[in-house]
Structure formats: structure tokens, C-alpha cells
N, C-alpha and C positions, 0 to 999 in steps of 0.2 A: 300851311299858307300866311302871308300877310298882307291886308289890301288900310287904302287912305283912305274910307271914305270923300270922296268929289264933292262935290261943290252942291251939284243937279243931285245927288244923292241923296241932301242933307232935308234932313225934313224925314225921311221911308223909313221907314217899320225895321229893323235885323230880318228878316224870310224876305220885304222885297230886294236888300243888300245882296246878301246870300245867293239869291234866287241871281244878280245881275249879272253879278262876277261868280258866277256855281252852274254857265246858261245849260241846262236839258237836268236839271235836278226841280225835282217837282217842292208844290209847296208844303207838301207831310215829313219829307227829304230836312229841307233846309229844316222847320220847324222839328222835325227832331233832333238835329247838333242841337238846336237851341237845349231842346229838354233833357238833352249827355254831359250839358254841361263842357262843352269842345267847339264856346264862342266865346271870347276875348275878346272887351272891348272900351279902350284906351284904361285898358288891366286892369279888367275887373273881367268877374265873371258872367254871361249875360241868359239867365235861363226864358228870360218872357223873349220871344218873337216876334210881341211885335213892339218894342222898347222902339224912339223913336231917337234917331243916327240925326248926331249931329257935326256940319262938315270939321271934316282935322283930323278926326276922329281911327284912328287902328284898331283895325278889325281881325284880329290872327282868332281862322279853326286847326283849331290838336288836334294832332291824330288822334283816332282810333286808341285807345286804353290811357292814352292824356291826358281825360279828363280829370280838369282840377277841383274843390268839390267846390 
């Protein structure tokens, strides 16, 4: 799944943006996605769920088993 960070989401943490696009997921769940290396932002793997995003960045959730190192 891919999403573009909106101007409204700019400045939020990666975890907060994930919660926006994955309604119903817990904070623990979205932090676990980051820890597992399943989130990329602007092409790079993000393991820090507290990283702040910039509007226009491309966020991608990699499928289970497809985590990048």
C-alpha cells in the first residue's frame, strides 16, 4: 500500500500518519510495522515511528515478509 503525505499530515509522526491511513490499528501495531522494517518513506526504510513527515513524501507499507534491511 502506498500513500502520499498530505499537507494536513505534514509535521506528524510516521506512526500518526499510519494511524490516519490504517484506521483501527493500534499505536503498538503501527510502531511494530516500523520496527519490522515494513515502512518506507521517500524510498528509505523508516524504523523510527517518531520521525516527522514532510508533505508530499511517499509512504509505503511493505507486505509481511518483504521488509527491507
